[in-house]
C-alpha positions in Angstrom: -35.5 -22.5 140.3 -34.4 -20.9 143.5 -34.3 -17.4 144.0 -30.3 -15.7 143.8 -31.6 -13.9 146.9 -32.2 -15.4 150.1 -34.6 -14.3 152.5 -32.6 -11.8 154.8 -31.5 -10.1 151.5 -35.1 -9.8 150.1 -36.2 -8.5 153.4 -33.5 -5.8 153.7 -34.1 -4.8 150.1 -38.0 -4.9 151.0 -36.9 -2.2 154.1 -35.2 -0.1 152.0 -38.1 0.1 149.4 -40.4 0.8 152.3 -38.0 3.7 153.2 -38.1 4.9 150.2 -41.7 4.8 150.3 -41.8 6.9 153.5 -39.4 9.4 152.3 -42.2 9.9 149.0 -39.4 8.8 147.1 -41.9 6.8 145.2 -39.8 6.1 141.8 -37.1 4.5 143.9 -39.9 2.5 145.7 -41.2 1.4 142.9 -38.1 0.2 141.1 -37.3 -1.5 144.3 -40.5 -3.4 144.6 -40.7 -4.2 141.3 -36.8 -5.6 140.9 -37.8 -7.7 143.7 -40.7 -9.0 142.4 -38.4 -10.2 139.6 -37.2 -12.5 142.0 -40.1 -13.3 144.1 -43.3 -13.0 141.9 -45.7 -14.8 144.1 -44.4 -12.5 147.5 -47.8 -10.9 148.6 -46.2 -8.6 151.0 -44.1 -7.4 147.8 -47.4 -7.3 145.9 -49.0 -5.2 148.3 -46.0 -2.6 148.5 -46.2 -2.5 144.9 -49.5 -1.7 145.0 -49.5 1.1 147.9 -46.5 2.9 146.0 -48.5 2.6 142.4 -51.5 3.9 144.5 -49.6 6.8 145.8 -48.3 7.5 142.3 -51.8 7.7 141.1 -51.2 4.7 138.8 -54.4 3.0 139.6 -54.3 0.6 137.0 -50.9 -0.7 138.3 -52.2 -0.2 141.7 -55.3 -2.7 140.8 -53.1 -5.0 139.3 -51.0 -5.7 141.6 -53.4 -5.6 144.8 -55.2 -8.4 142.8 -52.3 -10.5 142.3 -51.8 -10.2 146.3 -55.0 -11.4 146.8 -54.5 -14.2 144.1 -51.2 -15.4 146.2 -52.7 -14.8 149.7 -56.6 -14.9 149.5 -56.6 -15.3 153.1 -54.6 -12.0 153.9 -57.3 -9.0 154.4 -54.7 -6.4 153.6 -54.8 -7.1 149.8 -58.6 -6.6 149.7 -58.6 -3.7 151.9 -55.9 -2.4 149.5 -57.8 -2.9 146.2 -61.0 -1.4 147.8 -58.6 1.7 148.7 -57.6 1.8 144.6 -61.3 1.2 143.7 -62.3 4.4 145.8 
C-alpha cells in the first residue's frame, strides 16, 4: 500500500520534529516521529530520530528498540550502531 504522505511532506514534517527536538520539546518531537513512522515504518532516519528523542527523554527501552529497528532496516548505516552504543552506555 502506498503511503498517503509524499516525500516532500514527509521531509517537512521530519524537519518539524527535528526542530522540536532542538528546542527541547521532546514530547512534541516524539509525537511527530511516531506519527511519521506509522506512514513509513522502515525509514531509518525516522527510526534514528525516534531513538535520539527517546534517549533524550531517558526512555532507554524505547530508544534501544528504535535504534535496533534502524539497524535492521539500514544495516550499512553506522549511525544506528553508534546510537545503540550510546543507549547502552
